[in-house]
N, C-alpha and C positions, 0 to 999 in steps of 0.2 A: 554699644547697642548692637544686639544681634538681629539679623534679618533672616527671614525664612526664604530659602532659595525658591525661585519661581520654577515650577515644573510645567513644561509645555503640555498643552492639551493634545491628546492623540485620539484617533477614532477608537471606538470600542472594538476589542479583539485585535487591535493593531492593524486593522484593515488598511492595506495600501502603504503602510509604513516601511520604509527601506531600513533594514537593520544591519546589512553587511553587503559586501561585494561577493560575487560568485562567478566562476567560469564554467559551472556545470550545466546551466541551462536557464530557461525562463518560460513564463506563461504570459502570452499577450492576449488577454481575455476579450478585448474588443474586436480583435481580428479572428478569434477562433483558431489560434495557432500556439503551439509550444514546441520547444526544441531541447535536445540533449547536445551539450557543447554547441557546435556550429551547424548541426544537422536537424532537419525536421524529424521529430519523434515518430510521426506517422509514416513518413517515407522510410525510416529505418525499420519500422515494424513490417512494412510491406516488402522490403528488399533484402534484409539481413537477418542473420540468426541471433539468438539470445546471447550467446557467448561473445559475439562481435560487439554488441552494445555494452555488455559488461566490461569488456576490455576498453572500450571508448570512455566509459565513465571513470574508470580507474587510471587510465594512462593518457587520456586527452586526445587520442587519435584512434582511427579505425585500424585494425591489424591487417597486415598483408597475409598471404596464405600460410606462410611458415609460422608467423606469429600466432595466427588463429589456431593452427593445429597444436602448437605448443601450449597455448593458454587453455584450450579445451581439455587437453590431456592432463594438465596440471590441476585444474579445478575439479575434474572428474576424480582424480586420485584423492581428493580431500573430502569426499562425500561420506565415507565411513565414520562412525562415531567412536569416541574413546570407550573403553570397556566400562568405565565408571558410569557413563551415561546410559549405555545399553542396559546395564543392571538396574538403573534408577527409573527408566522410562515407564515400566509397568505401574510403579507406585504413583508417578506423576499423572499417568492416564486415569488411574482410579480416583485420585484426588480431584481431577478435573472432569469427572464424568458428566456433570451438569454444564459446566462453563465451556468445555470443549478444547480443541487443540491450540487455539490462539492463547488462551490463558496458560495452558501448559507450556507454551513456547517461552513465556517469560521465565518460568522456573528453569526450563532446560537451558536457555541461553546463559543464565547465571552459572549453572553447573558446568556448561561448556567452557566458559571463561576461566572458572576455577581449575577444571581438570587440565586445560591446556596452558595454565599458568600465564594468562593474559596480564600484562603489566599496564600501568597508566600510559595513555598515549603521550602524556607530557614527558615521559622518561624514554621514549622510543624514537628512533630515527624513522624517516619516511618509509623505507623499505620494510622495516619490522612492523610498522603499522599496517602496511598493505598486506603483508603476509597474514597477520591476524584477521584482517577483513576478508581475505580470500577464504580462509578456513571457516570463518563463521558463515559467510554467504553460502558456501558449498554444503554446509551441514544443515541449514534451515529446512530445505525440502525433506531431508531424511528424517529430521525430528518431527516435522508436521505430519508426514504420512504415517510414521510409526505410531504417533499418538492417536491418530484417527483409527488406525487398524486395531490397536490395542483396545480402544474404547468400544469397538464393534465386536470384541471377542476374537479377533484374528491375530495371527502372528505378523510382525513387521516383515516387510520384504527388503532384502539387502539391496543396496544401490548397485547399479551396473556402470562400469567405467566406459563401456563401448557405446552407450547411448548419450545423445546430447541432453542438455539440461531439461527441456520441456518433456521430451520422451521419457527420460528417466523418472521425472516427477510422476507422470501418469502411470508408469510401470510400477513404481513403489506404492502408489495409491491403490491400484487394482490387482496387481499380481500378474497381469498379462500385458504383453507388448501391444501398445495402442495402435490404432489405425493412423496412417500418415496424415489424413485430412484433419483428424482430431488433434494430433500433435501440432500441426501447423497453426490451427485455430487458437489453441491454448498458448502457443509460443508467441503469436502476434498479440494476444491479450497481455501476456507477461511483459513483452517489450514495451507496450503502450503505457504500462503502469509502473515502470522502473522508477520514474521521478516525475515530480509535477510541482515545481516551485517550492516556496516555503510554506507548505501545508503544515498542519499542527504536529504531525509525527516527525517530519523532517526538522522542523524548528526545535522540537523537543530534543531530538538527537544532538543537534548542534549546541544547544544550551548545556547539555551534560558534557559533551566533548570539550566545551570551553573551560570546564573545570579541570581538565586534564585526566578525567577518569578513564578506565580501560574501555576497550571497544565493546565488550559484552555489556557493560553497564549502560553505555549509550544506546545499544540496540534494545535492551530491556525497556528503557524509558520510552523509546519510539514505539515499541509494540503496545505498551500501556496506553499511549495516546491513540494508536490505531484502533484499539478495542472499543472505543466509544462509538455508539451507533450513529453519531453525526459525522463521523469521519470514515471508518472502514466497514461499517456494518450494513451498508445499503444493498449490495447485489442480491442477497437472498430476500431482503425485504421488498425489493422491486418485483421479484417473482411472486411473493406473497400477495402483492397488489393485484397481479394478474389472476391469481387463484381466487381472491376475494370478489373480483368482478365476475369471473366465471364465464360469461358468454357475451358476444358482441352486443346483444340487445340491452344489456345492463350497463354498458359503459357510460352513457350520458347521465343517467340518474345517479349512478354511484359516484362519479367524479364530481358532479355538481354538489352533491351532499357533502363530500369531503371538503371542497373549496369553500362553500358557504359556512361550514362549521369551523373553518380556520385550521383544519388539519392539513399536515404536509402530505403531498403525494410523493412517495419514495421513487427515486429514479428521475425526478424532474427538478430543474434549477441547479445553479452552481454559484458559489460565492465570487468567482472570478470571471467566468465566461458570460458575455452579454450577447452571444450568438450561439450557434450550435456547437456543442462540445465535439472537437474533431475525433476524439476517441470513440464517442458514440456513433459518429458517422461511419468510421471504419468497422466497428463491431457489428453495426447493422448490416453492412455489406457482407461480412463473414456469415452472419446468421442467415441472410437471404440465400447465400450459397448452399447452405444445408437445406433450407426450405422446410415446409411442413406446417401443420396447424398452429403450433405454438408461435412460430415466426409470423404467420399471417395475423394472428390475434394481437401480438405485440405491436406490429406495424399499425393496425387499426386503432389500438388503444393510444398509441403515440399521436396519431392524426387527430383523434377526437379530443384528447387531453389538451393539446396545443390550441385547438380551436376554442375550447371552453375557457381555458385560461386567458386567451386573448380577449374573449367576450367579457369575462368577469373581472379580470385584472388588466384593463387596457393600459398600454404604455410600458408594460413590463415584458422583457424578453425571457420567456421561460420555455426551455427546451429539454429534451432528454439529456441526462449526463451519462458518464461512463458506466454507472451501475446498472442502468436499465437494460441495455443490450449485453452487458457483461454477464448478467444473470442468465439471459437467454442462451448465449453461446456456451457457458459452462454447463448448463442443463443439457444442451444438445450433445456435449462432449462426454457426458456421463459422470460429471463431478457431483458428489452429494452436496446439498445446500450448506451443510455444516462446514464444508471446506471452501466455500466461496471466499470469505474474508481471509482465511489462512493462505489461500492461493495468491491473493493480492499481496500478502506479506512476503511470500516466496519471491515475488518480483521486486517489491519496494525495498527489501533488505539491501539490494544493490545500490539504490539511490541513497538510502540512509547512510550506508557505509562510505560512499563517495563523498557525501557531505561531511561525515565525521572526519575523513582524511583531510578534506580541505580546511575544516575548522581547526584541526590540530596544528596547522601551520601558523595559526594566529594565536598569540600569547595572551590576548586580552579576554578576560572572563566576561560573559554576557550577564549584566547585572542592571536591569532596568529599575526605574523608580515607580512608586505608587503614590497616588494622592489620597491623603487621609481625610475622611469625611465624617468621622465619628464625633462624639462629644468633645468640645474643646478642652485640651489639657493645659496645665495640670489641675485636676479636681482634688479636693481634699479626700484622703482615704477615710472612709467611715470607720468608726470604732466598732470592734467586734461585739 
C-alpha cells in the first residue's frame, strides 16, 4: 500500500521560513536593525566607502588601507565592456525603449556572460567564481548608464578608473563630474541597499545558483525578480505619490481616500520591519541635509500618513520604508526617475553576487514541494 507523503504546511510566500544558513547578514525586523556580516549596515553606510563594503561582502572582512586601494583599482579596471557588448547596446536600448534600462540589463547580462565565457559555478573553484562576480558587478553600472543615455539619444560615457564606484556611476550617467555632496548621498544610499536578507531577488539568485548555473544566469534571474513593482519598483512610485498629492492641504483627504479604498500607499509598510525602517531613517537625515520644499513636503506627508494609518488601521505599525526617502534623495541628486530602480540594482548586484558565491559552496539543489489542490487524480481521460 502506497501512502502520500505529508507535506508540512508553511506560510504563504514562505514568510519567516528558514531555508538555509548564511554568514552574509540578517534583518531583525522587530528591532529595526540589519547588518552585513558582523557590522551594522547603517553604520557602514555612515562611515565607510562603497568599495569597502563590497570587499566585506566578498571576503568576509573589511579591508585595510592597502587592500582597499588594491581592490578599488582592480574593480575600476573591470568597468569597460567587451567590444561585443558595446556594439550590441544600441540595439538593446532600442528594443527596451518602453521598458527601460532594467529590462535591458537582463539581456545585457546574458550577453556579458556569453562574451566573457562564464562557466557554471558548479565547475569553478572559489577564486574563479569570485573573479566572474567582480567583473559582472563592475560592469553593471556601465551597462545601466549606457542604456539610459542611448535611450535618451545620447552617446554613452566611458567609465573612469580614477573615480570611486558612486562618483563614476553619476559621471557615466550625466557626463559631468558630480558634486561631492551628491556623490556621498548616492554612495550612502547604494551601501544601504547592497543586501537585505532573503528578499525575492536574492532568494531567486540563490535558487538558480543551487542548480550550478553560471553567474550571469543567476544575476539575470535576480534582475527579473527585482523588476516586479512589489519588489524594486517603488522609489519612483513613492515620488509619484507626492506628485499626486500636490500640496500640503491635500494630504489628509488624498491619503484617507487611498486607505479607505484599500489601495496601497507606495513608500509605506514593509514585510519584515515592525518598526521604522533604519534605511528610511538614514535617508531622511540625508535628505534633510539638502533641505528644500520637496524635503519639507515629504516630511509632512510622512507625519500625516502615519497619523492617519494609526487612526484607520490601529494596532498596525506602518512607517516609511526605504523607497520613500530614497526617491527624495535621488531626485535631489539629479537622477532621472527612470533610473531609480536601476540604481538600486547597481547596489544590490553586490549582495546578489555574494549570495551566489555563498550558495555555490553548497552542493544541494533548492527544490521545495507544492501541495496539490486540484481535482483528485486519476480521473478517466475523456474520449476525443
